[in-house]
N, C-alpha and C positions, 0 to 999 in steps of 0.2 A: 635572098642576100647572099653574098659571096662570102665564104669564111676561109677559103683556101684556093689555090690554082694549083694544078697538077703539072710539075715539070718533067718527069720522066719515070720511067721502071727504076726499081732499086731491089737489088737483090735479086735471087733467081727462085723465090716461091710467089710471085705475084703482087708483092708491094709497090708502091709507087711514092717518091719524094714529092712532096708539096710545100709551095711557098704559102706561108700563112697571112691571111689578110684580116686578121682579127687580134684586138689587144686581149683577149681572154681565150687563148688557146687551150688551156687546162682543161676547161669544161668540155672539149671535144672527145676527151678520154671515156665519159659517160654516153656519149650519144652511139645509138646502135643503128642509125638509119641515117642516110644523107640523100640529097638530091644531085645527080650530075648534068651540066647543062653547058652549052657552049657560051664564049665572052658575048658573043652577039645578041644572044638570045633567040636565035632562029628557030632552034627546036625546042620540043616540049621536054624540060628536064626529066630525068627518070629516077625511080626511086631505087636506092642500093643498100644492101645491109653493109654494115661496118663490122669486120671481124675483129682488127686491132688498130690502135693509134697511139703513136710516141713521138714525142719531141726530139729532135735531133740534135745531140750535144756532144761538145768537143771533150777532149780527156780532162779540161778543166770544169766541166759543167756548164760552159755556157752555151747557149742557143744562138750559133751563129747563122747570120744570114735569115733568119726568121724561117728556117724550115723544120718540117716534121715529116712523119713517115704515115701512110695509110694503108692497111690492107682490106680490101672489100672483099665480101661474101662471094665465093664462086669464081674468084681470081686467083690461079694457081700456077701461072707460068709468066716469064717475060713477054712472051707474045701477047698473051691475054692483058696484061698490065699497058702495054704498049697502045694498046687502042682507048686507054683512057688521057694519054699524053694531049695537053692543053686545054682540058676541060676545067670547068669552075665547080668546086665543091660548095654545095647551097644548101641552106637551112630555112624553112618558112620564117618569115619576117615576126611572126608572134614568138617564136622563141629566141630572139636576141635578149641579150642582158639589158637590166633597167640601169641607166647611167646616174650617176650622180649629179646635181645640179650644178651647172656650168661647163657639163661636158657633153659632147655631141658625136654621132656617127657620121663618119665622113660623107656617107650616101645621101643624109638628111641636109648636108650643108651644099652639096653640090645641087646646080639649079635654081639656088637663093638668089632672088633681085638685091642688089646691094645698092643702099641710098645713103648719100651723104649729107650729114647734117651740116649747117653753116657753123663755122668755128668762134665767129662773134655775132654778138645780137644786132640785128639791124637798127641804123640810126633812123631809117624811115620806116614806121610801122603804122599805116593808115587805119588799119583794122586788127582784130586779135588773129585773122586768117592770112596775115600777109604773105605773099609768095615768096619773100626774101627767106623768111624764117621756115619754109617747108623743106622737107627733106628731098634731094634731087637724085633719080636714080642715075648710077654710072655704069651699070652692068650686071651681069651674072656669073655666079662661081662655076667656073668650069673644071677645077680641081683644088685637092689641099696638098700642099707639099710638106714633107717632113725634113728635119735636119739629117737625121740619120739614124740608125741603130745605135744605142748605148751612148747617144749625144744628147744632153739637154738642150732645150731651144723651144722657141714658140713656133708653131704650125704656120704655114703661111697659106692664105687664100689666094687662089689664081684667079681674077676677075677678067672675064673678056669685055672691054668697054669698046666704044667707037674708035678709039685712038689706039687699040691693040692691047696687050696684056697689062694688067695692072696687079702687082703684089703686095699684098694686104695683110700684115702680121695679125693673126689671130689672138689679140690680148685684149684683156677687159677695157683697158684706156681707148683704145682704138673702135675695136668693134662692141658698141655701148650696148646694143639691144640686139638679140639674135632671137626669131621667131620662127621655129622651124615648122610648125604647123601653117603658119600664114607665108611661109616660104620666101622670108624677108629678114634681111640683115641691114641694121643701121650702123653707119661708122662716122667717125670724126678723125680725118685724116691730118697727121702732123704735118707742120710745114716741111717743105723739102720732099716729102714721100714720091709725090708725082715726078719730080726732076730726077729723083735717084733712080724712078723705073726706066724713065726716057733716057737716061744716060747709060744705061746697063746694056 
């Protein structure tokens, strides 16, 4: 799993500036070894020792733009740090934190099939397994969008459908059932949501 993306060299001793891709960056200060690989996953990630890690903060103590600094073992110059530009900082999947109930990793949500549950009970129900009451697949999650740093708000699922992108708020009353193991999300779409998407 990717926990950071290397942006560029920082300083003249081999450090690199990274964009954080984790909600738990503080724990990276305890990690002494990571893997580096390209975003496309073309090459086998290589193991690299971590000499130092710190979160980049402004004079007011705030972490602007979600950035941090990493210094890898054996990297002591700007030219050596330049070779890391664009790579992803990876950790084995077993090392990811355990999330509380109702919280999900973005990587677990992407690729999930999204099924829409009917908002009203069917008037005609000839059997307990009436098709009118069965959830209907509307697409797959291609991305998860966030409002922005330091701005509270509900994340949004980007769902690829046959009619284009559908943006669905990741709210409990809309995403009524999420089963990442089964790669399935069931939603009850509020009235007007589809029209709102088509109009944007």
